[in-house]
C-alpha angles and dihedrals in degrees: 000000000000122000136183116229135181115213119212106193127196095036118142099245136018115257135164109200145102132034139262137183136009116310090036114257127195109245117232115188118195134176095224121098121240094258124128092347094297094130091049092050091049091048093053091050091048092051091049091052093046091052095041093244134133113260089245089062091066116075130182110232102174141348099064092162100023132086088229111071140173115220134180122222117202113210143066104345094206092054092044092051092049092050091045091056091048092052093047089055094054 
């Protein structure tokens, strides 16, 4: 299942919750700075943890150098969709 996310780098603690933008994007806050892809890598790991997936089940599709990214989660789509809606509401 593909999802839109917005990465907010340089934030004190990692958090996956809330929405931003139009269309709505899941907000992923990470402590890493956007240097050499570190924030992107941290965001993908945070998303995997938030959805209860292995890090290898989260793939970056587009937005390698942007704060707005498209990712693909590999797993049970119904469970992913349910968790996505829960996280958007936080």
